[in-house]
C-alpha angles and dihedrals in degrees: 000000000000092000089049092055092048090049094048088048095052090046089049091046092047091051091048092049093048090048089049092051092047091049091048092051092049091049093052090047088049093048092051091050089049089054093049088050093048090054095043099046097069090049090051090046092051092048091048092050091049093051090045090054096047090047090053094048091051092047090050091051089050094051091049091050092049092048088048093053093041090055089048092047088048091053093048090051091048089055091048092049090048094048093050110125094016133088089229146340091268092058090048091052093051093052098044092094094052092043092051094041091237122154120251109265092215099250 
């Protein structure tokens, strides 16, 4: 019975030691992976911030360009509405006095 107790203790101790060593190796690997991640994360954040900034700049340029062309297009449409019914804007300018029933200013 005593031999059996020693044998079971040594099997128990052997398993315990093996699990301790495996846990220690896993801990070291995990610690190394954490260190790598800690070094990598700031680089990834910097790259993401750079891309975000550049994307924002390009979007702002696109918005400015769209607003410029919209203003230009609005001006063209305004002129087209003003010229409607006339050959050109000069003709419209000449006929304003008669259309508005204003007396000739003498010029």
